[in-house]
Phi, psi and omega in degrees: 000129180296150182299328181296338181275351182251334180284153181299146173288141174271118184236136175243143175234126174251121183230153182243007177199172181294318181293323179286329174297316178300311180298313184296314182293317179291324176297316179304317180292323182288320188269347181292134181290343178207186182304151184233155165253117189253122173251124181257140177234128179253117183288124185292130180179192185294334185254012178305124186292149174279170178299323179296317179296318178297320178295323181292326179300322175078020179250134185245149178232161177288333172208154182209126180214156179265136185219158164275171178300318181293319177298320179295315180298323177297318178298321180290335176282324186270336184246158184246128179230158176269321183223140175234126177253121177263104180256074190226163167297164186303315180298321177295319178298316181296317180298317181291325178299319178288319178296318179293323177303321178289318182297321186264005189297333182254008181267143180289340180214160179213166178288161167285127184258127184236140174212179182169204184238147181288329185202221183294132178260098184240002178209160176050044184299305182295316182300308182297321181292316182291333175288338178265351181294139183120338174288154179292324176231125170251108189279135175249130188279002181199167176298320180297315179295319180301317179296317180293319181298313181297322180297320179295310182297314179298325184293336178254006180079020178265152179295124181256007183292344180286338183295124184226122181283129174225217173212170176298131188285347184258013174287150181156193180091166183288144177291150180292131182243354180151172187294143177269171176236109002280162174300130189240124176254129181239126172259117179272106183281157177236143184296327188237001181230118349286170185251352182266151178301318182300312183291320180291322177294321178301311181298319180296317178297321180292322179294314177296320178298323177296322178296319179292322182291331182235075184297342178277353179263153170263126183243119187244137172258106183272118183250146183268336183211160177266159179307134182097343176261154175234149170251212181300324184247151178284137177243105182280330186235079182299139178300330180302324181281323180293324184289341179295340180273355182253172175234075186291154179288171185294337182272010176247135175202162177269142178225151175239200174097183183293130183300323180298322179290325176292320180294337178301334183241018184267135174254338178210118178260127181237137179202170172274311178196020185296149174299341176304334177298321179289322175300317181294315179297324178302326181266007179063029175278135175308128190227134180236133171253120191288142176251000186307322183264015182094166174255101192223146177301325181297333179269339182084353182283350174297337178299335185265010174298128183093355184280338187082003185258354183286130180197168181248168176297325177302317179293321179292319178301329181274001176101013181297138174239119183288154176234105183293146177281121186297326180292318178297314181301318181296323181289341184269005179074018182288328175057040179291343182276356174112007183270005186299328183298338181251005187296337184253008182298316182297318179297317179298319180295321180293320179294318177302315180298318181291322179296329183264005183296126179298134178082002178082185184266151178288168178299152175294136183227078177298155177294318179282127177222171175300345178270315184280334182217061185293340179263000185240311187298314183303322179293321177299315181291323183296329178300334178253020175062038176242145176280176181301337178264006178091000179272150180299139177284154176302135179084008179299136182295138178212156188296331187274010183259356179206150182301144185302313184295318179296317180301317180298316181296314181297318182295317179298318180296319180295317179296318180298318179295319180297313183292325175298318179297319181293315190266342183242304188287312184301314178299324179295315179298321180296316180295322178296323180291339181271354182290000000 
């Protein structure tokens, strides 16, 4: 066996939030054909995770650093990797595909580039997919997603061979075996769904009301971030602030931490449309997707039509226990029947094939180019300080242009001002506009 087949693969992950870092790092480990050396890069922006968020994710790398887009491209030019996972929003993925295409244009070999989605794809299907086109593997977390992804690419005449069916990389944990003592109800909150004060207050009141109605139960509000932190989505009205206006009973409390550890003690998982529902279903925990605010695309709960999990707080208060539809669950990549161990085999085989391809890999060829999208692509690239051809624009921010300590202070102040504006100033202005 050649030595190259036994040494760890060098893998890089570029992520723009805590949830995408978790997805990217775990995906890298799942799809790699053998052991890996993992270097993590966190794209600097409004959602760059804090140290607390990174610790809560529970994923470790051999190295981890914060970078701008230009700094990352420089690293990809200077360092050699076998696999690169882009765990980014669609616009970020598209910008990096074009930037990397420029960086690697004169190199005899390049890494296998992998991208995909953190969870349920319930909005902007065509937009998000076409922004990810150009990667060697575009991962689909379920059979249903794989079919939809291929249909979009084929429908616009783009190569769909990159679409590869896998499953969510963070599924796992022991299967549910019966009720805990005390019986525990967990509401998995989402930063942006729902987004209005009225709807979020309604859900919070119903959760607190459930705790009062069932004093023998433990009722937990599972939160993803603390005030001042951001995840993938902006949260203008944190539940922590809304709950201060209530007087919840002793059996109600807020919890943070790893979702898997919370699910270890969960008897009923309730959410509007969080990916936590799929984690819960994978472990056969009774799971409810709420209908109280309607079944609407804007909420994302329309994705669960046919699941058997849709119910209201009135039904839950009365003791309803959902029964998931096994066919629906199977189509969603939940793999509750035990097939999860083989869910990443196809991706591993494809990466192995690409790594062993004679003569190396061809240039990256995204669907969007200055010819196919001349009114769209330049703006996407400019957000990451790249020109239409993928090269850095003059004046693009880079680490070597300002002292490290000053840069850190300025960046923290800018983030603090931004988050204050999102969570304090913007809601006030919105309320004034409604007067």
